[in-house]
MIBA-344173 format. One record per residue: residue number from 1; x, y, z of N, C-alpha, C in turn. Coordinates in Angstrom, 3 decimals. Last residue first. Example, Ala and Ser with C-alpha at 12.3 -4.5 7.8 and 13.67 -1.06 7.14 Angstrom:
residues 2
- pos;n.px;n.py;n.pz;ca.px;ca.py;ca.pz;c.px;c.py;c.pz
- 2;12.850;-2.250;7.080;13.670;-1.060;7.140;12.900;0.030;7.870
- 1;13.190;-5.690;7.800;12.300;-4.500;7.800;13.200;-3.300;7.800
end
This chain:
residues 277
- pos;n.px;n.py;n.pz;ca.px;ca.py;ca.pz;c.px;c.py;c.pz
- 277;26.466;-15.758;-13.231;27.830;-15.635;-13.561;28.825;-16.229;-12.351
- 276;23.603;-16.889;-14.159;24.016;-16.918;-12.977;25.847;-16.619;-13.478
- 275;21.266;-14.904;-15.782;22.832;-15.666;-15.909;23.344;-15.596;-14.842
- 274;17.908;-15.351;-15.401;19.163;-14.339;-15.643;20.230;-14.938;-15.369
- 273;14.869;-16.877;-17.354;16.355;-16.633;-16.292;17.405;-15.728;-16.251
- 272;13.382;-18.088;-19.342;15.065;-18.251;-19.130;15.743;-18.149;-18.213
- 271;11.230;-17.153;-18.276;11.228;-18.083;-17.896;13.145;-18.307;-18.258
- 270;11.654;-14.264;-18.550;11.842;-14.492;-17.299;12.138;-15.902;-17.431
- 269;11.321;-14.258;-21.556;12.221;-13.674;-21.060;12.616;-14.217;-19.346
- 268;8.456;-15.323;-21.976;9.937;-15.829;-22.331;11.170;-15.533;-21.749
- 267;6.860;-12.955;-20.497;7.174;-14.711;-20.113;8.020;-15.331;-20.589
- 266;7.785;-11.086;-22.599;7.965;-11.003;-20.953;8.257;-12.481;-20.642
- 265;6.724;-12.306;-24.764;8.050;-12.042;-24.652;8.483;-12.093;-23.185
- 264;3.680;-12.049;-23.795;4.251;-13.060;-23.953;5.496;-13.077;-24.128
- 263;3.462;-9.118;-23.132;3.546;-9.882;-22.051;4.056;-11.430;-22.507
- 262;5.640;-7.455;-25.253;4.700;-7.962;-24.927;4.774;-8.882;-23.864
- 261;7.221;-4.518;-24.987;7.572;-5.741;-24.577;6.376;-6.331;-24.681
- 260;7.229;-1.389;-24.513;8.303;-1.780;-25.566;8.285;-3.043;-25.481
- 259;4.646;-0.282;-23.193;4.677;-0.855;-24.483;5.946;-1.311;-25.122
- 258;5.626;0.077;-20.198;5.703;1.408;-21.508;5.452;0.586;-22.912
- 257;4.709;-2.198;-19.425;3.684;-1.213;-19.211;4.300;-0.183;-20.196
- 256;7.281;-3.589;-19.992;5.501;-4.107;-20.327;4.908;-3.068;-20.638
- 255;8.737;-2.419;-18.951;9.328;-2.270;-19.915;7.927;-3.153;-20.785
- 254;8.187;-3.279;-16.160;7.989;-1.317;-16.596;8.238;-1.710;-17.888
- 253;8.589;-5.854;-15.795;7.150;-5.152;-15.979;7.124;-4.190;-16.582
- 252;11.155;-5.571;-16.309;10.646;-6.622;-16.949;9.305;-6.135;-17.113
- 251;12.231;-4.406;-13.598;12.155;-3.999;-14.962;11.645;-4.505;-15.970
- 250;10.974;-6.494;-11.897;10.651;-5.479;-11.646;10.745;-4.819;-13.086
- 249;12.784;-8.839;-12.361;11.244;-8.835;-12.624;10.776;-7.680;-13.061
- 248;15.216;-7.630;-11.709;15.117;-8.138;-12.962;13.298;-8.172;-13.286
- 247;14.083;-6.939;-8.676;14.682;-6.069;-9.695;14.592;-6.629;-11.313
- 246;14.161;-9.971;-8.032;12.814;-8.742;-8.192;13.318;-7.387;-8.812
- 245;16.545;-12.269;-10.077;16.095;-10.814;-9.009;14.710;-10.304;-9.223
- 244;16.097;-15.639;-11.013;15.804;-14.143;-11.147;15.614;-13.179;-9.665
- 243;16.924;-18.852;-12.142;17.290;-17.401;-11.012;16.788;-15.909;-11.475
- 242;16.855;-22.042;-12.176;16.584;-20.900;-13.176;17.035;-19.549;-11.670
- 241;18.550;-25.142;-11.393;17.483;-24.059;-11.055;17.722;-22.950;-11.989
- 240;20.485;-27.078;-11.486;19.943;-26.658;-12.609;18.666;-25.833;-12.494
- 239;22.009;-27.988;-9.430;20.453;-28.566;-9.683;19.720;-28.103;-10.559
- 238;24.444;-26.921;-10.182;24.613;-28.180;-9.617;22.770;-28.817;-9.690
- 237;23.645;-24.245;-9.846;24.092;-24.711;-11.543;24.228;-26.190;-11.099
- 236;23.092;-23.592;-7.456;22.085;-23.180;-8.411;22.267;-23.740;-9.586
- 235;25.101;-24.508;-6.427;24.389;-25.406;-6.000;23.382;-25.018;-6.844
- 234;26.948;-22.129;-6.845;27.591;-23.591;-7.162;26.311;-24.760;-7.107
- 233;25.610;-20.175;-5.785;26.000;-20.426;-7.472;26.340;-21.637;-7.497
- 232;26.109;-20.264;-3.057;24.473;-20.556;-3.690;24.657;-20.604;-5.045
- 231;28.557;-20.080;-2.913;28.161;-21.192;-2.414;26.218;-21.868;-3.384
- 230;28.835;-17.221;-3.611;29.556;-18.408;-4.079;28.611;-19.734;-4.115
- 229;25.502;-15.810;-2.912;26.888;-15.693;-2.442;27.744;-17.229;-3.232
- 228;23.909;-13.483;-5.228;24.075;-14.470;-4.459;25.485;-14.720;-4.106
- 227;24.176;-10.699;-6.422;22.678;-10.999;-5.522;22.905;-12.821;-4.738
- 226;26.180;-8.282;-5.601;26.147;-9.375;-6.624;24.626;-10.088;-5.559
- 225;25.022;-4.737;-4.493;25.968;-5.518;-5.139;25.342;-7.118;-5.894
- 224;22.839;-2.067;-5.738;23.150;-3.696;-4.992;24.437;-4.197;-5.453
- 223;22.052;0.110;-7.020;23.439;0.247;-6.134;23.862;-1.178;-5.635
- 222;19.483;-0.277;-7.894;20.701;-0.248;-8.867;22.252;-0.023;-8.129
- 221;18.396;-0.216;-5.345;18.173;-1.176;-6.145;19.263;-1.117;-7.215
- 220;19.371;1.086;-2.390;19.026;1.258;-3.916;18.980;0.241;-4.525
- 219;18.906;-1.583;0.481;19.583;-0.675;-0.485;19.179;-0.412;-1.719
- 218;17.246;-3.165;1.636;17.273;-1.909;2.099;18.103;-0.942;1.197
- 217;18.147;-5.619;0.077;16.729;-4.995;-0.101;16.741;-3.829;0.625
- 216;19.962;-7.536;-0.981;19.996;-5.938;-0.198;19.058;-5.203;0.035
- 215;17.269;-9.052;-2.984;18.870;-8.944;-2.451;18.968;-7.598;-1.760
- 214;15.154;-11.053;-3.699;15.294;-9.456;-3.519;16.811;-8.933;-2.428
- 213;15.145;-13.648;-5.569;15.346;-13.580;-4.359;15.375;-11.587;-4.443
- 212;13.820;-16.638;-6.622;13.609;-15.510;-6.762;14.335;-14.865;-5.399
- 211;14.365;-19.881;-8.248;15.066;-19.040;-6.842;14.974;-17.467;-7.252
- 210;12.701;-22.305;-9.553;13.021;-20.701;-9.657;13.518;-20.643;-8.297
- 209;12.559;-25.507;-11.051;12.767;-24.538;-9.644;13.529;-23.492;-9.818
- 208;10.518;-27.295;-13.051;11.277;-26.300;-12.786;11.867;-25.474;-11.911
- 207;9.218;-30.281;-14.342;9.471;-29.217;-13.342;10.495;-28.536;-13.492
- 206;9.127;-32.629;-16.355;8.301;-31.164;-16.301;8.078;-30.644;-14.980
- 205;11.007;-33.902;-15.452;11.583;-33.107;-16.686;10.394;-32.323;-16.818
- 204;9.853;-35.509;-13.145;10.542;-34.435;-13.138;11.256;-33.867;-14.297
- 203;6.585;-36.387;-14.339;7.758;-36.461;-14.887;8.577;-35.703;-14.220
- 202;3.776;-36.300;-11.956;4.523;-35.710;-13.321;5.516;-36.489;-13.158
- 201;2.703;-36.983;-9.368;2.126;-36.969;-10.446;2.410;-36.458;-11.740
- 200;4.502;-38.161;-7.216;4.248;-39.358;-8.433;3.100;-38.718;-9.472
- 199;5.324;-37.068;-5.121;3.636;-37.237;-5.196;3.795;-38.078;-6.458
- 198;8.087;-36.855;-5.086;7.210;-38.184;-4.507;5.822;-38.079;-4.855
- 197;8.148;-34.636;-6.930;8.513;-35.977;-7.543;7.990;-36.872;-6.845
- 196;7.667;-32.558;-4.973;6.826;-32.788;-6.180;7.180;-34.002;-6.666
- 195;9.571;-33.100;-2.998;8.352;-33.256;-2.587;7.242;-33.423;-3.357
- 194;11.878;-32.208;-4.538;11.571;-33.577;-3.928;10.246;-34.100;-3.983
- 193;11.475;-29.683;-4.581;11.058;-30.427;-5.704;11.158;-31.524;-5.568
- 192;11.634;-28.741;-1.966;10.587;-28.883;-2.986;10.067;-29.625;-4.031
- 191;14.601;-29.469;-1.713;13.480;-29.867;-1.029;12.165;-29.930;-1.195
- 190;15.638;-27.260;-3.279;15.429;-28.617;-3.732;14.741;-29.609;-3.012
- 189;14.599;-25.225;-2.005;13.978;-25.353;-2.837;14.112;-26.876;-3.507
- 188;16.611;-25.410;0.250;15.281;-25.756;0.689;14.168;-25.409;-0.418
- 187;18.887;-24.804;-1.156;18.830;-26.670;-0.763;16.916;-26.620;-0.267
- 186;18.558;-22.550;-1.174;18.656;-23.215;-2.942;18.456;-24.619;-2.165
- 185;18.580;-21.166;1.174;17.050;-20.911;0.446;17.183;-22.132;-0.771
- 184;21.413;-21.644;1.436;20.080;-22.668;2.782;19.068;-22.274;1.843
- 183;23.021;-20.434;-0.024;22.574;-21.811;-0.385;21.411;-22.224;0.415
- 182;21.595;-16.741;-0.461;22.281;-17.900;0.294;21.859;-19.556;-0.144
- 181;21.475;-13.865;-1.668;20.845;-14.965;-1.460;21.526;-16.238;-0.999
- 180;22.939;-11.255;0.457;22.910;-11.920;-0.643;21.714;-12.848;-0.301
- 179;20.836;-9.093;2.716;22.081;-9.721;2.376;22.204;-10.070;1.015
- 178;18.681;-8.524;3.633;19.936;-7.272;3.610;20.779;-7.823;3.065
- 177;16.203;-10.264;1.477;17.190;-10.057;2.554;18.063;-8.833;2.265
- 176;13.377;-11.994;0.589;13.933;-10.957;0.474;14.580;-10.952;1.784
- 175;12.801;-14.792;-1.416;13.388;-14.378;-0.637;13.936;-12.910;-0.279
- 174;10.998;-17.795;-2.770;11.203;-16.419;-2.978;12.174;-16.171;-1.266
- 173;10.969;-20.364;-4.783;11.897;-20.185;-3.550;11.497;-18.597;-3.924
- 172;8.673;-22.326;-6.909;9.549;-21.490;-6.941;9.583;-20.931;-5.320
- 171;8.283;-24.254;-9.768;8.519;-24.424;-8.323;9.252;-23.351;-7.669
- 170;6.723;-24.785;-12.641;7.286;-24.027;-12.012;7.150;-24.108;-10.588
- 169;5.498;-27.302;-14.775;5.459;-26.789;-13.289;6.598;-25.726;-12.553
- 168;5.133;-27.338;-17.967;6.073;-27.520;-16.990;5.760;-26.699;-15.888
- 167;2.661;-26.674;-20.278;3.141;-28.002;-19.254;4.662;-28.286;-18.723
- 166;3.935;-23.756;-20.375;4.554;-25.053;-21.401;4.316;-26.455;-20.964
- 165;3.849;-23.353;-17.260;4.286;-22.937;-18.323;4.433;-23.734;-19.312
- 164;2.202;-23.216;-14.010;2.279;-23.628;-15.290;3.151;-22.903;-16.346
- 163;3.246;-21.999;-11.034;2.777;-21.750;-11.630;2.918;-22.854;-12.676
- 162;3.638;-21.425;-7.041;3.979;-22.595;-8.340;2.863;-21.805;-9.373
- 161;5.756;-20.468;-4.091;4.762;-20.169;-5.377;5.080;-21.251;-6.128
- 160;6.541;-21.609;-2.142;6.410;-20.381;-1.854;4.948;-20.003;-2.955
- 159;6.653;-25.059;-1.278;7.299;-24.103;-2.128;6.534;-22.716;-1.844
- 158;6.003;-26.354;2.020;6.002;-26.481;0.440;6.733;-25.329;0.036
- 157;4.820;-26.087;4.621;6.173;-26.910;4.297;6.250;-27.485;2.717
- 156;2.744;-24.559;5.050;3.978;-24.171;5.342;5.703;-24.786;4.679
- 155;0.281;-23.373;3.247;0.813;-24.803;3.684;2.396;-24.432;4.146
- 154;-1.600;-21.074;2.819;-1.864;-22.231;3.574;-0.769;-23.318;3.991
- 153;-0.118;-19.549;0.795;-0.020;-19.193;2.013;-0.556;-20.235;2.952
- 152;1.110;-19.999;-1.932;0.980;-21.325;-0.921;0.995;-20.705;0.457
- 151;-0.225;-18.872;-4.612;0.956;-18.365;-3.675;1.048;-19.565;-2.622
- 150;0.069;-19.802;-8.202;-0.579;-20.215;-6.904;0.496;-19.842;-5.726
- 149;-0.876;-19.709;-11.609;-0.064;-19.505;-10.516;-0.958;-19.076;-9.137
- 148;-1.909;-20.451;-13.738;-2.159;-21.382;-12.912;-1.361;-21.105;-11.419
- 147;-0.062;-19.297;-16.323;-1.116;-19.992;-15.826;-0.764;-20.405;-14.547
- 146;1.372;-15.488;-17.061;1.717;-16.969;-16.406;-0.059;-17.912;-16.099
- 145;0.513;-13.121;-17.146;-0.132;-13.942;-17.986;0.167;-15.379;-17.490
- 144;1.535;-10.764;-15.738;2.308;-10.927;-16.696;1.600;-12.406;-17.657
- 143;-0.459;-11.440;-13.522;-0.447;-10.175;-14.361;0.765;-10.180;-15.628
- 142;1.149;-13.459;-12.431;-0.129;-13.721;-12.714;-0.033;-12.695;-13.991
- 141;3.401;-12.040;-11.594;3.796;-12.963;-12.391;2.378;-13.200;-13.163
- 140;2.462;-10.643;-9.721;3.119;-9.389;-11.015;3.445;-11.089;-11.624
- 139;1.608;-12.025;-7.300;0.575;-11.020;-8.358;1.556;-10.486;-9.807
- 138;3.746;-13.233;-6.887;2.840;-13.834;-7.432;1.525;-12.910;-8.492
- 137;5.214;-11.165;-5.882;6.160;-11.998;-6.774;4.625;-12.490;-7.320
- 136;3.399;-10.252;-3.888;3.931;-9.205;-4.861;4.333;-10.305;-6.298
- 135;3.584;-12.721;-2.185;2.199;-12.152;-2.893;2.526;-11.093;-3.905
- 134;6.393;-12.590;-1.214;5.840;-13.657;-2.043;4.346;-13.162;-2.700
- 133;6.084;-10.077;0.622;7.279;-10.173;-1.243;6.444;-11.299;-1.805
- 132;4.665;-11.015;2.681;4.231;-10.093;1.672;4.908;-9.707;0.206
- 131;6.407;-13.116;3.176;5.187;-13.082;2.683;4.535;-12.222;1.877
- 130;9.590;-11.747;3.006;8.883;-12.586;3.478;7.273;-12.759;2.647
- 129;10.214;-8.474;2.054;10.665;-9.808;2.143;9.358;-10.461;2.664
- 128;10.036;-5.439;-0.020;9.722;-6.112;0.875;10.676;-7.559;1.136
- 127;11.280;-3.871;-2.303;11.924;-3.661;-0.610;11.460;-4.525;0.460
- 126;10.775;-4.316;-5.102;12.000;-3.836;-4.547;12.066;-3.429;-2.884
- 125;8.150;-5.562;-5.206;9.147;-6.301;-5.321;10.259;-5.698;-4.890
- 124;6.701;-3.307;-4.705;6.779;-4.163;-3.320;7.979;-4.652;-3.703
- 123;5.811;-2.291;-7.327;7.083;-1.535;-6.297;7.665;-2.235;-5.347
- 122;4.118;-3.789;-7.963;5.357;-3.865;-8.604;6.146;-3.361;-7.730
- 121;1.752;-3.097;-5.893;2.464;-4.195;-5.874;3.926;-4.692;-6.823
- 120;1.577;-0.325;-6.748;2.097;-0.558;-5.718;2.331;-1.917;-5.499
- 119;-0.205;-0.681;-9.357;1.695;-0.346;-9.370;2.067;-0.279;-8.022
- 118;-2.283;-2.001;-8.074;-1.536;-2.714;-9.406;0.403;-2.446;-9.175
- 117;-3.184;0.159;-6.586;-2.872;-1.172;-6.331;-1.995;-1.959;-7.236
- 116;-4.698;1.751;-8.782;-3.129;2.058;-7.961;-2.443;1.097;-6.824
- 115;-6.345;0.445;-9.642;-5.224;0.484;-10.495;-4.108;0.829;-9.970
- 114;-7.923;0.166;-6.981;-7.275;-0.898;-7.879;-6.644;-0.624;-8.719
- 113;-8.202;3.050;-6.601;-7.539;2.071;-5.713;-6.941;0.981;-6.272
- 112;-9.768;3.985;-8.820;-8.562;4.300;-8.878;-7.610;3.556;-8.261
- 111;-12.136;2.332;-7.932;-11.699;1.978;-9.364;-10.408;2.288;-9.327
- 110;-12.527;3.510;-5.928;-12.277;2.272;-5.535;-11.978;1.793;-6.926
- 109;-13.450;5.975;-6.561;-11.935;5.929;-5.692;-11.299;4.509;-5.944
- 108;-15.793;5.613;-7.731;-14.309;6.003;-8.269;-13.281;6.043;-8.073
- 107;-17.269;4.878;-5.264;-17.168;4.108;-6.474;-15.857;4.268;-7.239
- 106;-16.947;7.611;-3.939;-15.895;5.804;-3.409;-16.212;5.214;-4.768
- 105;-18.709;9.248;-5.089;-16.885;9.379;-5.335;-16.195;7.996;-5.089
- 104;-20.962;8.105;-4.653;-20.593;8.003;-6.424;-18.820;8.656;-6.366
- 103;-21.198;8.153;-2.386;-21.156;6.798;-2.597;-20.711;6.886;-4.159
- 102;-21.210;10.991;-1.735;-19.827;10.458;-1.105;-20.019;8.703;-1.901
- 101;-23.354;11.644;-3.173;-22.168;12.364;-3.499;-21.259;11.252;-3.076
- 100;-25.219;10.407;-0.901;-25.214;10.111;-2.272;-23.905;10.449;-3.273
- 99;-24.028;10.047;2.540;-24.520;10.967;0.982;-24.079;9.916;-0.213
- 98;-25.211;7.464;4.499;-24.250;7.830;3.966;-24.592;8.873;2.416
- 97;-26.702;6.246;6.618;-26.418;7.648;6.617;-25.444;8.588;5.318
- 96;-26.788;3.846;6.142;-28.542;4.400;6.130;-28.189;5.953;5.986
- 95;-24.143;3.120;6.515;-24.728;3.037;5.088;-25.994;3.703;4.910
- 94;-24.183;2.562;8.882;-23.914;3.604;8.472;-24.170;4.057;7.180
- 93;-24.842;-0.309;10.165;-25.875;0.583;9.815;-25.434;1.936;9.336
- 92;-22.219;-1.603;10.839;-22.891;-1.704;9.415;-24.372;-0.922;9.066
- 91;-19.155;0.718;11.508;-20.556;-0.332;11.858;-21.256;-0.735;10.607
- 90;-16.418;-0.031;10.171;-17.453;0.915;10.166;-18.267;0.201;10.801
- 89;-13.343;-0.468;12.246;-14.248;-1.120;11.167;-15.294;-0.447;11.223
- 88;-10.206;0.675;11.569;-11.202;0.615;12.450;-12.695;0.421;11.700
- 87;-7.800;1.590;10.552;-8.290;0.326;10.058;-9.752;0.233;10.755
- 86;-5.737;3.071;12.343;-7.355;3.711;10.838;-8.205;3.096;10.310
- 85;-4.592;1.897;13.903;-5.413;2.813;14.096;-6.711;3.092;13.379
- 84;-3.151;0.302;12.463;-3.747;-0.668;13.008;-5.026;0.495;13.492
- 83;-1.291;2.158;11.070;-2.197;1.643;10.053;-3.435;0.853;10.901
- 82;0.032;3.408;13.396;-1.207;3.810;12.767;-2.166;3.652;12.060
- 81;1.566;0.920;13.793;0.675;1.298;15.029;-0.592;2.267;14.202
- 80;3.343;1.217;11.869;2.169;0.044;11.712;1.179;0.299;12.955
- 79;4.542;3.679;12.270;3.792;3.899;11.080;2.857;2.316;10.976
- 78;5.785;3.346;14.524;4.641;4.078;14.755;3.777;3.873;13.401
- 77;6.363;-0.007;15.171;6.594;1.114;14.932;5.418;2.117;14.633
- 76;5.884;-1.648;18.525;5.528;-1.570;17.535;6.251;-0.385;16.906
- 75;6.865;-4.016;21.283;7.185;-2.993;20.889;6.545;-2.810;19.245
- 74;6.032;-5.094;24.517;5.807;-5.535;23.021;5.784;-4.396;22.380
- 73;7.791;-6.430;27.322;6.864;-5.243;26.899;7.215;-5.168;25.397
- 72;6.354;-9.462;29.042;7.435;-8.771;28.621;6.772;-7.304;27.781
- 71;5.684;-9.905;32.568;5.053;-9.356;30.922;6.409;-8.912;30.048
- 70;6.408;-9.894;34.786;6.370;-11.083;34.382;5.953;-10.899;33.109
- 69;5.512;-6.516;35.516;5.923;-7.827;36.384;5.604;-9.098;35.675
- 68;4.478;-4.683;32.727;4.741;-5.082;34.218;5.250;-6.316;34.610
- 67;5.012;-4.929;30.018;5.701;-3.950;30.859;5.478;-3.977;32.094
- 66;2.022;-4.881;27.766;3.170;-5.629;28.600;4.024;-4.433;29.538
- 65;1.893;-3.836;24.713;1.712;-4.555;25.696;2.507;-4.752;26.588
- 64;3.232;-1.355;23.446;1.321;-2.032;22.778;1.260;-3.044;23.825
- 63;4.757;1.324;22.525;4.625;0.281;23.637;3.383;-0.495;23.494
- 62;6.165;2.381;19.600;4.797;2.334;20.365;5.029;1.240;21.265
- 61;8.167;4.868;18.225;8.015;3.522;18.439;6.269;3.724;19.328
- 60;8.009;7.425;17.703;8.737;7.016;16.493;8.085;5.335;16.483
- 59;7.588;9.342;19.640;6.456;8.537;19.152;6.919;7.937;17.722
- 58;9.088;10.147;21.470;9.258;11.074;20.394;7.926;10.194;19.563
- 57;9.086;8.270;23.511;9.008;9.562;23.892;8.414;10.311;22.342
- 56;9.813;6.403;22.034;8.465;5.768;22.611;8.126;7.364;22.788
- 55;12.645;6.737;22.188;11.870;6.719;20.668;10.507;6.290;20.764
- 54;13.404;6.472;24.449;13.456;7.603;23.860;12.584;7.875;22.618
- 53;12.752;3.373;24.768;12.398;4.804;25.602;12.359;6.034;24.993
- 52;14.864;2.935;23.130;13.381;2.256;22.756;12.643;3.609;23.632
- 51;17.345;3.557;24.234;17.191;4.171;22.987;15.218;3.691;22.773
- 50;17.102;2.083;26.809;16.696;3.494;26.908;16.446;4.450;25.303
- 49;17.349;-0.411;25.472;15.655;-0.546;26.593;15.871;1.435;26.521
- 48;19.918;-0.338;24.829;18.924;-0.426;23.937;17.563;0.041;24.566
- 47;21.276;0.090;27.408;21.611;1.090;26.463;20.370;0.838;25.465
- 46;20.283;-2.263;28.409;20.106;-1.338;29.398;20.234;0.066;28.103
- 45;21.286;-4.418;26.822;20.166;-4.425;26.937;19.775;-3.094;27.296
- 44;23.640;-3.605;24.099;23.687;-4.029;25.322;22.257;-3.432;26.063
- 43;22.627;-4.364;20.730;23.314;-3.562;21.917;22.705;-3.830;23.122
- 42;22.469;-6.441;19.053;23.803;-6.889;19.657;23.742;-5.564;20.565
- 41;19.821;-6.659;18.013;20.681;-5.527;17.267;22.140;-5.638;17.839
- 40;19.329;-9.009;19.416;19.090;-8.933;17.364;20.019;-8.026;16.859
- 39;18.631;-8.236;21.930;19.719;-9.517;21.419;19.663;-9.470;20.083
- 38;17.210;-5.964;21.595;18.605;-5.940;22.042;18.953;-6.917;21.626
- 37;14.739;-7.437;20.694;15.316;-6.298;20.215;16.882;-6.236;20.195
- 36;14.246;-8.925;22.955;14.474;-9.434;21.582;14.917;-8.728;21.041
- 35;13.714;-7.291;24.843;14.827;-7.728;25.309;15.245;-8.861;23.973
- 34;10.945;-5.912;24.106;12.475;-5.131;24.373;13.764;-6.148;24.198
- 33;9.601;-7.893;21.844;9.824;-7.710;23.089;11.198;-6.501;23.292
- 32;7.973;-8.089;18.821;9.277;-8.023;19.455;8.975;-7.743;20.639
- 31;5.166;-9.184;17.095;5.711;-8.245;17.565;6.993;-8.585;18.499
- 30;4.869;-11.738;14.296;4.882;-11.497;15.718;5.397;-9.885;16.320
- 29;5.744;-12.600;11.906;4.615;-12.459;12.039;4.163;-12.200;13.666
- 28;8.149;-12.979;11.797;8.137;-13.593;12.304;6.012;-13.759;12.670
- 27;9.304;-11.305;9.673;9.578;-12.684;9.600;9.070;-13.660;10.658
- 26;7.857;-9.161;10.343;7.617;-9.215;8.755;8.308;-11.053;8.544
- 25;8.851;-8.298;12.671;7.433;-8.564;12.391;7.304;-9.307;11.216
- 24;11.645;-8.297;12.296;11.150;-9.639;12.962;9.776;-9.628;12.698
- 23;11.967;-5.936;10.300;12.115;-6.847;9.805;12.098;-8.370;10.891
- 22;11.130;-3.984;12.378;9.828;-4.370;11.232;10.316;-5.302;10.668
- 21;12.947;-4.196;14.300;11.499;-3.910;14.631;10.863;-4.914;13.357
- 20;15.361;-3.369;12.615;15.429;-4.753;13.652;13.587;-5.140;13.622
- 19;14.769;-0.941;11.945;14.858;-2.185;10.741;14.781;-3.184;11.302
- 18;14.758;0.345;14.834;13.640;0.184;13.727;13.457;-0.812;12.569
- 17;17.681;0.073;15.219;16.466;-0.447;16.114;15.104;-0.829;15.180
- 16;18.763;1.180;13.025;19.327;-0.195;13.431;17.994;-0.805;14.293
- 15;18.205;4.248;13.479;17.612;3.596;12.478;18.075;1.720;12.686
- 14;19.635;3.940;16.584;17.876;4.590;16.258;17.283;3.420;15.167
- 13;22.153;4.030;16.403;21.390;2.881;16.734;20.097;3.185;16.161
- 12;23.789;6.655;16.227;24.255;5.301;15.883;23.279;4.289;15.361
- 11;21.871;8.484;17.782;22.104;8.591;16.190;22.175;7.601;15.911
- 10;22.293;7.518;20.387;20.977;7.162;19.761;20.924;7.690;18.006
- 9;24.841;7.466;20.772;24.218;6.046;20.604;22.728;5.787;20.188
- 8;24.717;10.688;20.991;25.819;9.692;19.929;25.070;8.124;19.672
- 7;23.325;10.832;23.192;22.640;11.339;21.828;23.558;10.951;20.944
- 6;25.042;9.507;25.078;23.528;9.120;24.663;22.976;9.551;23.584
- 5;26.960;11.275;24.958;27.321;10.078;24.656;25.973;9.332;24.459
- 4;25.851;13.448;26.112;26.153;13.653;24.989;26.695;12.237;24.563
- 3;24.924;12.504;28.662;24.074;12.948;27.571;24.647;13.277;26.211
- 2;26.865;9.775;30.221;26.818;11.487;29.911;25.635;11.699;29.046
- 1;25.151;7.083;31.784;25.615;7.620;30.587;25.541;9.151;30.269
end
């Protein structure tokens, strides 16, 4: 391939390759191989391999495993690799060599980090997907004062989050997507409601399904299009589920932090959900 053509391919596809790698890791909790990246992006394998190799040379990507005969080469983004490198475990004995002033600073930093983490969790509502997004939603609902908020990370075949409100159990399906929220997740939510009904622990009138979606998550939030597909809207109305975008959740939290809304009124606002147009 002529150098000029390769540079054009690189400009057009580098961002796409990087996004696919991050998306794959978040959704599958595994690192993708070169072949998988080519398949997902739709870029011919030879071209995709060259783009990846060039990004590795620029240290925007890392090859972290394989590449030999019979072993797929596994790829990781620079930010993720740096995160791994920077989390080296401190030995237990290092505490004996610490400075007193360092300990005082560390104590203050921990207080500030705890406060900073709160704001970071709220911001994550706008750009994350999969389990990290679920965690941000659960954190936010708990912070707003909803009771018995549980993020079900250990149970695969169940709702992402549940909580209690006025003796009603909220059953939540969360989705972070680069597109619109679709009917697949709505039907999945209906399945979780049926699981809850089959338990026989409460009357179906004491259950409420919620679909919370971070739609077009790569786009600046206020420039995003319609959050649900037409089919998703039909099924939401059919099952009488309630609906929230993570942007709506974020803006509600911001209003509370600014002192313009109490947490109690925020709960009422979120419980009612957004209007499905």
